[in-house]
N, C-alpha and C positions, 0 to 999 in steps of 0.2 A: 616419410619423416624428413623434416627440413634439415639442411646441412649445417655443419659446424664450420665457422670461419676461424682459421688459425692466423693470428697476426704476430709474426716473429721474424726478426731480421737475421738471426743466426741459422744458417742452413742445417747444421746437425740437429739443432733443437726442433726446428719445424718438421724435419724429416722423421724424427722419433715420434712426435705427436701424430703425424699423418699415418705412420705405420700402425701405431697403437689404436687409432680410431678405426682404420680400415679392417684390421684383423678382428675387430669387435663389431663389424657390420654397421659402422657409423660413417656416413658419407661426409666428406670434408673438402674445404677449399683452403688455399694458402695465400696470404698476402704478406709481402716482405716489408712494406712501408705503410705509414699511416694513410698516405694518399691512395695507395692501392686498396687498402681496407675500406676506405670511404666509398670508393667506386663500386666495390663489390656490394656493400650494404645498400647503395642506391639502386643497383641493377638486379641483384639476385635475391632469392628468398632465403634468408639466413635464419636459422633457428637459435643458435647460440654463438657468441663470440668468445674465443679463448685468446686473450691478448697478453703480450709482454708489456713491461713498463717502460723500457728504454730502447731506442732505435738508432741512436748515434753512438759510435764506438767511444767507450770511456764514460758515457753518461751513467749516472747512478741515482739521480734525484727522483726519477719517475715522473717528472713534469710532462714529458712527451706522452706518456701513457694516459695521464689524466686529461690532457687536452684532446687526445684521440677519443677517449671515452665520451667527453662532453659533445664533441662534434657528431659522433655516431648517434647519440641519444637525441640530438636535434633532428636527425633524419628519421629515426624510429624510436620514440620515447619509451616503448615497452620492450626494446631489444634486450634479452638477458646477456650479461657480460660477466665472464669468469676471468679473474685476474691471476696471472702467474707472476710472482714477484720474488726477487732476491731479498735477503734480510735487510739490505741497505735501503730498499724502497718500501719497506713494510708500512711505515707511517703513511705514505702516500696511498698505498693500497687500501688501508683502513679508511682514509678520507673518501676514496672512490666508493666504497661500500656505503658510507653515510650518504653519498649523493645518489645512490640507486644501483650500484653494481651488485650483482647477485651474490658473489662470494669471492674469496681469494685463496690461493694455495701457494705455499712457499716452494721455491726450487731448492733442491730437486724434489719433484712431486712424487706422491705415492700413486701408482697406476690405478689401484683399486678405488681410491678416493676420487681421483680425477674422473674415472669412467662413471662412477656412481653420481657425481655432481652433474656431469654433462647429460647423462640420461635423464636425470630428474628435471633439469632445466629444459631439455627438449620436450618432455611430456607436458610441462607447464606451458611452454610456448605453444604447443599444439592446442591445448585446451583454451588458451587465451585467444588464439586465432579463430578457433571454432566458435567461441563465445562472441567475438567481434562479427563473425559471419552471421550468426543467428540474430544478433542485435540489429544488424543492417537489414536482414530480412523482415524482422518485426517492424522496423521503422518504415520500410517500404509498404508493408501490409497495413500499418496504422495510417500512413498517409493516404493509401488507397481508400480506406474506409472513410477517413475524414473528407476526402474529395467527393465521395458519392453520397454521404449521409450527413444529417445534422446531429452532431454529437453533444449539442447543448453545453458546450464549454468543458466537457469532460477532458481531463488531462491525465495521461498515464504513460508509462514507459514499459511496464512489465508485460510479459506474455500472458500472465494470469488475467489481467484486466482486459487485454486485447481479446481474449476468448469470451469474456463477459460481454464486451461491447459488440463483438461480432455476432454473438447469439441474439443480443437485444435488437439489432437492426434486422437480423434475419427473421425473427418472429413478429416484428412490428406490423407487417402487412397481413398476418394471419387472422387478426380480429378475434382471437380467443383469449380467455383469461390467462394471466401469467402471475405466478407467485415468485416474488423476489425475496430471497433469504440471505441472511448474513448478519453480522454483529452491528450494533448501533454505531452510527457515524461512519460506516464504511462506504456509503454512496448508493444505498438502495433507491432513495428517491430520485437521484440523478439518472439511474438506469431506467426507472419508470418514465422520466421525462424524455429520454432518448426513444423509448418505445412509442410514446405518444407522438413525438415530433416526426417520426418516420412512418407513421401509420396512415391509413386512408382517412382517419378521423382527425388529422393534424389541424384542420381548419375549425374543428368543433371545440367545445369547452373542455378544459382539463381541470377537474375538480378534485381537491385533495382534502382528506379528513383523517385525523389521528384517532383511531378507535379507543386508544387508552385514555384519551381525554374526555370520553363520553360516558357519563354515569348512566345507569339503566333508565332512569326516569326521563332523560333527555334523548336517549338513543333513537326512539321511534320518530320524534319530531325532527331531529337533525337529519336523519336519513330520508324520511318519507314526507316531511312537511306536516303542517297542522292548520286546521281551520280556526278562525277567530272564536274564542271562547272554549277551545278544546281543553285548556287547562288554566289554572289560576294565573292571572296576569297576561293571558293571551288575548290581545285586543284586535289583532288583524291576522289575516291569512298569511301563512309562512310557507315558502317553497323549500322542499327538502333537497338534499344533495343529489339524490338520484334524478330528480326532475331537472335540477340545474345542469346535470351532466348529459342530458338527453342529446343524442347525436354525437357525443364525444366519449371521454374516458373518465372514469372515477377511480381515484387512487386511494385505497384503504390501507393506511399504515398501521402497524402494531395490531394486525388482525388477530393475533393469538390472545389478546387481552379481552376479546368480546365475551360477555357473559353467555351462559347457555340460552337465555331468552333472546339475546341479541343475535346469536348464531342462527337460531330458528327463523327469525324474521328476515335475516339476510339471505338464508337459503331459499326462501320462497321467491323473493324477487329475482334471484339469480336463475332459478328454474323457469320462471314464467315471464319475467320482465314486468310483472304486475304488482301493484301495491295500492294501498289506500292512505290518504292523509289521515293523521290523527284527528278524530272527531268527524270523519266523513265516511259514508258508505259507498262513495263513488270509486270504482276501480279505475286506476290509471295505468297506462302501459308506456314504457320507455325503451329506447334503443341505446344501451350503455355498455361499453366494454369495461370490465373490471380488472384492474391491476391491484394486487395485494402485496403487502410486505410484512415480514416478521423477523424478529431476532430470536424467536423461540423455536424449539424443535417440535413442530406440530405432530410429528409421528409419536414422540414421547407423550405429548399432551393427549393424543387419541388413546394411547394405551392406558393412560391414567384416568381417562374418562372426562377430561377437561375440554376436549374439542371434538366436534362432530366429524365423523369420518366422511359422511356424505357431503358436508360443506367443504372439507379438505379437497376432495376429488373434483368438486365444482371449481374451486379456486386454482387448483394445481394441474391444469391441463399442460402447462409448460412451466418448469421451474428454472430459475436462474440464480445461482449461488454466487454472491459477491464475497470475495475473500477479505479477511482482516488485513489491515495495513501492514502488520508484522509479517504477513505471508507474501508480501510483494514489496520488499525494501527498495527495489529500483524506482518506485514511485515517490519515495519520501522527499528526496532533494528537489526534483522537478516541481512537486507540489509546494514545498516550502518556499522555493525561490519565486514562484508565481504569486503566492500569498504575500510574500514580503514586498514585491513590487506593487501589488494592489494596495496594501495597507499603507505603505510609505507614500504613495501618490495621494491617497485619501487624507492622510494626516498632514501632507505638505512638508514632510521632513527632508525631502531631497533623496537622492539615490541611497539605498542601503544594501549591505552585503553581509555574508556570514564569514566568520573566522574559520580557519581549518578545524579548530577544536569544536566549534559549534556544528560544523558539517558532520564531523565524526560522531558527535553526540546525537545528532538528529537521526543518523542511520542506526546507531546502536540502541536507541530507545525502543521499547516494545510497543508503544502507542496503544494502550488498552482502550482509549477513547477513539481510536482510529483517525480518519481524516478530520473529523470535527475537533478532536483534541489538538491535532497539529495546527489547524487553522487558528484556534483560540490562543495557543501558545505564541504563534507568530504575531498575532494581533497585539497581544499584551506586550511582547518584547519590543515591537515597533513603537509603542507608546512610552515605554519606561526607559529604553536604552538611551544612554547619554551620547554615545559615539555612533558614527555611521556604520561601523563594523560590529555586528551583533555577536556576542560571545556565548559560550555555553552557560555562563551564569545569567545572562540576559534572558535566556530561554527557560530558566529555572530547571535546567537539566543537570546542573553540577551537583546539587544536593541529592541525598538519598530520598527514598520514598518516605512519605509521612508515616508516623507510627500507627500500627494497627489499633483498632478499638474493639472491645468485646461486645457481643450481643448476649444478653441474658437468656436463659431458657425460655422457649416460646410458651405462651399460656396454653392451658388445656384446650384442645379442639383446633389448635393452629395447624397450619400446613407443616409437614415433616421437614426437618432441617436438611435432609438430603434431596428435597424436591428441586428439580432443575431451575424452575422459575425463582424459587427462594434463593438458590445459590447465586443466580445472576444478579438479583437485587442486592444481596449482601456483598458481592464482589464490587459492584458499582459504588456502593457506600464506602467500602474499604478503600478503593482507589481514590475516592473523593475526600478522604480524611474525615468521613462522617458528616460532610456538609450535604444536606438534602438537595439544595439547589443545583450543586455541581453533579451529584449523582443522577438527578432527574435529567440533566442535559446529556449525560453519557447514555442514558437509557432512551432518550428521545421522548421524555414525558414532561408534563407540567409538574410543578411541585405538588399541587393538589392531587394529581393522579398518582404520583409516587407515594404520598401519604396514605391514600386509599389502598394502594397495593400492599404497602407495609402492614397496614392494619389487617388486611385479609390474610396475609402470610404469617402474621404473628411476629413481626420483626419490631423489636423495641430498641431504639437507638440510645446508647449510653456512651458519651464521649470519654476518652481517657485523658486525664489532665496532662497538660504539657509539663515537662520537667526541664 
């Protein structure tokens, strides 16, 4: 346990404190003057400072104490300071607390309260130092990963995302299918990019496709291609996504939205690497690594009969789970500041920054739309804010959430209201205030794809009039 530094010029008082701490197994040091105290703080590991307010005979204003406090905090901004004050210096002690002192106790002090305060501050100091040590270790580890691998611009501070990135670069060279899971907007596509960029296929094509945007009638031609005349309006041969990705990687986003027919067709090419273009009997073979992503719980979907178990195991050789932004609050401010610099530069508005209130609001917000929502809010604020310092109001975080809107009972034959996919869509619509375009962006879908999904799930949108 770190030691307590007693700063007191009166020998009887400092001796009483020293004895009190020692008989209670708390190690301590004593400094009689502000200069001695500063020297100790600079040289020694100090856990808590217990300081008097006056050090000159006859002084009662407490100005010496507040000056010492400010000088110590310049040396160690996080150093806990407990102030012992006579009633004549009480106003100054309160001012010190406003400036960051941990607490104050009036003389003569209560031993029980003093010991409880010091022990609590020592525990907090140890936790803070341990947190700093772990943060430094994470920083070194992150810098080591960034030095050795291409992280495709991924920015993070949290240990949770460091584990995700570390796993992504570790499995990159394995050349096996990877399933990336997590909520929409959390960074699943960026993780897929990191895997591709650090794989043996990094020189090959990286082809992306959103399965949710593919209606069944277009699925086969999009994935496998089509011959001229294979369907109405088809006047020339079309290469499919698998063929385009030959020798590289195919990223299938929103894999959980594939229809049963689409799942069966995808399973065949994953098993054999073979397919036929629509309208052709010629079998083609490709060498493609498949990365898939989903915000759905595919295990629940399998249990409900909506997803093929054999396809799941083909896709899920390795699973990487990307946490929601609310589960890694350390990443919010670094991401926000990076977005702000980028958008300010693009808009030509000059340097921008966040107010203290805006920074606090950014960290406190739950970010249901994850990194995508954060980016959109910063972009909007950059364009609409009048001043160079963005406030909580500029970020639209000052006002409460929009009013909820009701969904009428689903029509007969619709998906049950407690279905996980239905709940996700309804939640996205609720968070978007009933605006389908915003809800689609949160879910990573096109507006048309969301309307199709709403129709399939039996969701009928009815706005609540504003009052």
